[in-house]
C-alpha positions in Angstrom: -56.1 30.2 -59.8 -58.5 31.9 -57.4 -61.3 29.8 -55.9 -64.2 30.9 -53.7 -63.0 32.0 -50.3 -64.9 29.3 -48.6 -62.3 26.7 -49.6 -59.5 28.4 -47.8 -60.4 26.4 -44.7 -60.0 23.1 -46.6 -56.6 23.3 -48.3 -56.5 19.6 -49.6 -60.0 20.0 -51.1 -59.0 23.5 -52.5 -56.0 21.9 -54.3 -58.2 19.2 -55.9 -60.8 21.8 -57.0 -58.0 23.9 -58.6 -56.8 20.8 -60.4 -60.3 20.1 -61.6 -60.5 23.7 -63.0 -57.2 23.3 -64.7 -58.4 20.0 -66.4 -61.5 21.8 -67.5 -59.3 24.4 -69.2 -57.2 21.8 -70.9 -60.3 20.0 -72.2 -61.5 23.1 -74.0 -60.2 23.1 -77.6 -62.4 25.3 -79.7 -61.3 26.8 -83.0 -63.4 29.9 -82.1 -61.2 31.3 -79.4 -63.6 34.1 -78.5 -66.3 31.6 -77.5 -63.6 29.4 -75.8 -62.6 32.5 -73.8 -66.3 33.1 -72.9 -66.7 29.6 -71.6 -63.4 30.0 -69.6 -64.7 33.3 -68.1 -67.8 31.6 -66.9 -65.9 28.7 -65.5 -63.8 31.2 -63.5 -66.6 33.6 -62.6 -66.7 32.8 -58.9 -69.0 29.8 -58.6 -68.6 27.8 -55.4 -67.9 24.5 -57.2 -70.1 22.7 -54.7 -71.0 19.8 -56.9 -67.4 18.8 -57.7 -66.6 19.4 -54.0 -69.1 16.8 -52.9 -67.9 14.4 -55.6 -64.3 14.7 -54.3 -65.4 14.4 -50.6 -67.4 11.2 -51.1 -64.5 9.8 -53.2 -62.5 9.6 -49.9 -64.8 6.8 -48.7 -63.7 4.1 -51.1 -60.6 2.0 -51.4 -59.7 3.5 -54.8 -57.5 6.5 -54.0 -56.8 7.4 -57.6 -56.7 11.2 -57.3 -56.3 11.8 -61.0 -59.6 10.0 -61.6 -61.4 11.8 -58.8 -60.3 15.1 -60.1 -61.3 14.3 -63.7 -64.8 13.1 -62.6 -65.1 16.3 -60.5 -64.3 18.3 -63.7 -66.9 16.4 -65.7 -69.6 17.2 -63.0 -68.8 20.9 -63.1 -68.8 20.9 -66.9 -72.3 19.4 -66.9 -73.4 22.0 -64.4 -71.9 24.8 -66.4 -73.6 23.6 -69.6 -77.0 23.5 -67.9 -76.4 27.1 -66.6 -75.6 28.3 -70.1 -78.8 26.7 -71.5 -80.8 28.1 -68.5 -79.7 31.6 -69.3 -81.0 31.2 -72.9 -84.4 30.0 -71.7 -84.5 32.7 -69.0 -83.2 35.5 -71.4 -80.8 36.3 -68.6 -78.2 39.0 -69.2 -76.1 38.5 -66.1 -74.9 35.7 -63.9 -72.5 36.1 -61.0 -72.4 39.8 -61.8 -70.9 39.1 -65.3 -72.6 39.1 -68.8 -74.0 35.7 -69.8 -72.7 34.0 -72.9 -76.1 34.6 -74.6 -76.1 38.3 -73.9 -72.5 38.7 -75.1 -72.5 36.4 -78.2 -76.2 35.6 -78.8 -78.4 32.5 -78.3 -76.9 30.5 -81.2 -73.4 30.6 -79.9 -74.6 30.0 -76.3 -76.4 26.8 -77.4 -73.3 25.5 -79.1 -71.2 26.4 -76.1 -73.5 24.5 -73.8 -73.6 21.5 -76.2 -69.8 21.5 -76.4 -69.5 21.3 -72.6 -71.9 18.3 -72.6 -69.5 16.6 -75.0 -66.5 17.5 -72.8 -68.3 16.1 -69.8 -69.0 12.7 -71.4 -65.5 12.5 -72.9 -64.0 12.8 -69.4 -66.6 10.3 -68.0 -65.7 7.8 -70.8 -62.0 8.2 -70.2 -62.0 7.9 -66.4 -65.2 6.2 -65.2 -64.5 2.5 -64.3 -68.1 1.4 -64.6 -70.7 1.6 -67.2 -73.1 2.3 -64.4 -71.6 5.7 -63.8 -72.2 6.6 -67.4 -75.8 5.3 -67.1 -76.3 7.3 -64.0 -74.9 10.4 -65.7 -77.3 10.1 -68.7 -80.3 9.3 -66.5 -79.5 12.4 -64.4 -79.4 14.5 -67.5 -82.8 13.2 -68.3 -84.1 14.0 -64.8 -82.6 17.5 -65.0 -84.4 18.1 -68.3 -87.6 16.7 -66.9 -87.4 19.1 -64.0 -86.9 22.0 -66.4 -89.7 20.9 -68.7 -92.0 20.5 -65.7 -91.2 24.0 -64.6 -91.8 25.3 -68.1 -95.2 23.5 -68.3 -96.3 25.3 -65.1 -95.5 28.8 -66.2 -98.2 31.3 -65.2 -100.2 28.4 -63.7 -101.8 29.7 -60.6 -102.9 26.2 -59.6 -99.3 25.0 -59.2 -98.7 23.3 -55.9 -95.8 22.9 -53.5 -95.6 19.3 -54.6 -95.2 20.4 -58.2 -92.5 22.8 -57.2 -90.6 20.2 -55.2 -90.9 17.7 -58.1 -89.4 20.2 -60.5 -86.5 21.3 -58.3 -85.8 17.6 -57.4 -84.9 17.3 -61.1 -83.4 20.6 -62.1 -81.2 21.2 -59.0 -81.2 18.3 -56.6 -80.4 15.6 -59.2 -77.0 17.0 -59.9 -76.0 17.2 -56.2 -77.3 13.6 -55.9 -75.2 12.5 -58.9 -72.1 14.2 -57.6 -72.3 12.3 -54.3 -73.1 9.0 -56.0 -70.3 9.2 -58.5 -67.8 10.2 -55.9 -68.7 7.3 -53.7 -69.3 4.6 -56.3 -66.3 5.3 -58.5 -64.0 5.2 -55.4 -65.0 1.6 -54.8 -67.7 1.8 -52.2 -70.6 -0.5 -52.2 -73.7 0.3 -54.3 -75.6 0.6 -51.0 -73.3 3.2 -49.6 -73.3 5.1 -53.0 -77.1 5.2 -52.9 -76.9 6.6 -49.3 -74.6 9.3 -50.6 -77.0 10.0 -53.4 -79.9 10.5 -50.9 -77.7 12.9 -48.9 -77.0 14.8 -52.1 -80.6 15.0 -53.1 -81.6 16.5 -49.6 -78.7 19.0 -49.9 -79.9 20.0 -53.4 -83.5 20.5 -52.4 -82.5 22.7 -49.4 -80.0 24.6 -51.6 -82.6 25.5 -54.2 -85.2 26.5 -51.7 -82.7 28.8 -50.0 -81.8 30.2 -53.4 -85.4 31.0 -54.0 -85.8 32.5 -50.6 -82.8 34.8 -51.4 -84.7 36.1 -54.4 -87.2 37.7 -52.0 -84.6 38.9 -49.5 -81.6 40.2 -51.5 -81.2 42.8 -54.2 -79.7 42.1 -57.6 -76.3 43.5 -56.6 -76.0 41.0 -53.8 -77.2 38.0 -55.7 -75.3 38.8 -59.0 -78.5 38.3 -61.0 -81.8 40.2 -61.6 -84.2 39.4 -58.7 -87.8 38.4 -59.4 -87.0 37.4 -63.0 -88.8 34.1 -62.2 -92.1 35.7 -61.3 -92.0 37.9 -64.4 -91.6 34.7 -66.4 -94.4 32.9 -64.6 -92.2 30.6 -62.5 -93.6 30.6 -59.0 -91.1 29.5 -56.4 -91.8 28.3 -52.9 -91.9 31.7 -51.0 -94.5 32.9 -53.4 -96.5 29.7 -53.3 -96.5 29.9 -49.5 -97.6 33.5 -49.6 -100.4 32.6 -52.0 -102.0 30.5 -49.3 -102.5 33.5 -47.0 -102.5 36.5 -49.4 -104.1 35.1 -52.5 -106.5 38.1 -52.8 -103.7 40.6 -52.9 -101.4 38.6 -55.2 -103.9 37.2 -57.7 -104.6 40.5 -59.6 -100.9 41.1 -60.0 -100.0 37.6 -61.1 -102.9 37.3 -63.5 -101.2 40.0 -65.6 -98.7 37.4 -66.6 -96.0 38.7 -68.9 -97.6 42.2 -68.9 -96.4 42.7 -65.3 -94.6 46.0 -64.8 -91.7 46.7 -62.4 -94.2 48.3 -60.1 -96.2 45.1 -60.1 -93.2 42.9 -59.4 -92.1 45.2 -56.5 -95.6 44.9 -55.1 -95.3 41.1 -55.3 -91.9 41.3 -53.6 -93.4 43.4 -50.8 -96.4 41.2 -50.2 -94.3 38.0 -50.0 -91.9 39.7 -47.6 -94.7 40.8 -45.3 -96.4 37.4 -45.5 -95.3 34.2 -43.8 -94.1 32.9 -47.2 -90.3 33.4 -46.6 -90.4 31.9 -43.2 -92.5 28.9 -44.3 -90.0 28.3 -47.2 -87.1 28.5 -44.7 -88.7 25.9 -42.5 -88.9 23.4 -45.3 -85.3 24.1 -46.3 -84.4 23.5 -42.6 -86.2 20.2 -42.7 -84.1 19.0 -45.8 -81.0 20.5 -44.2 -81.6 18.5 -41.0 -82.2 15.3 -43.0 -78.9 15.8 -44.8 -76.9 16.6 -41.7 -78.4 13.7 -39.7 -77.5 11.3 -42.6 -73.9 12.7 -42.7 -73.6 12.1 -39.0 -74.4 8.4 -39.5 -71.6 8.0 -42.1 -68.6 5.9 -41.0 -65.5 7.7 -39.8 -62.6 8.1 -42.1 -58.9 8.4 -41.4 -59.0 12.0 -42.5 -61.5 14.7 -41.7 -63.8 14.0 -44.6 -66.9 13.4 -42.5 -66.3 16.6 -40.5 -65.8 18.6 -43.7 -69.0 17.2 -45.2 -70.9 18.3 -42.2 -69.3 21.7 -41.9 -69.7 22.6 -45.6 -73.3 21.4 -45.8 -74.2 23.4 -42.7 -72.5 26.4 -44.1 -74.0 26.5 -47.6 -77.5 25.7 -46.4 -77.4 28.4 -43.7 -76.1 31.0 -46.1 -77.5 34.5 -46.3 -76.2 35.3 -49.8 
């Protein structure tokens, strides 16, 4: 079972992530085998499995060394993430993800909705079977609510030229950072750490998630579709204004406003012009600076974590520095 190449440097973690994927496969029992295969293809489409990785790493801090439970909870986290991606692709009318056809483009929106819903069910089944505390289930359901709130917040601001950086951060804190935060919290709490430590882990996860999403949005303005594995500038076409564009609006509003006011009537020429203006402005660099601030916050908090008998703390630091300093 092939994982992303980044995990080759971490063989023990690589083995646990492979076990999580295998458990996800076993959990899928749909009568419609075509849709089941579509879900499996997405699960194996080359995602980095970052959220389950953080869950597994933080599980090393507790006294409960139940590997089976840690692997199962990691699988549940990735199922929740995959379900949210399937539903995102429906909302965004996305045809590709990770250079492969989305479930909605291959089978239609109806099937995609059911596929996402089915993965939500699988996620909670694993949680119910393996979580030792009702608090973990409560945190999971509350996280789903926050993720939805972030998505709804983003939707409510579509084509809104008065949207602020604070609005943007509030939305990505829900739609992206919350799942990173949940992963770190569940890993720590379910392994038997104190609630205080689990909350520290949660704060680290949130900072990682914020930096990760900002860098993802930066890449939209610095990579082409082939490199990213998804159409670039789809967000701006749909009236979703991410941080590089919001920063560029501060200095180049007169150039950008006539283009953005066209809303869903924007042409490819218009979006390429937006792309050019943002690239030539300070928007990308300003967004990178904010991502660097959250990265620094996460790395400093990781440095303050207690040492473990293995290299967990070192791995946490290295992986976090690697993914938040990525160029693709």
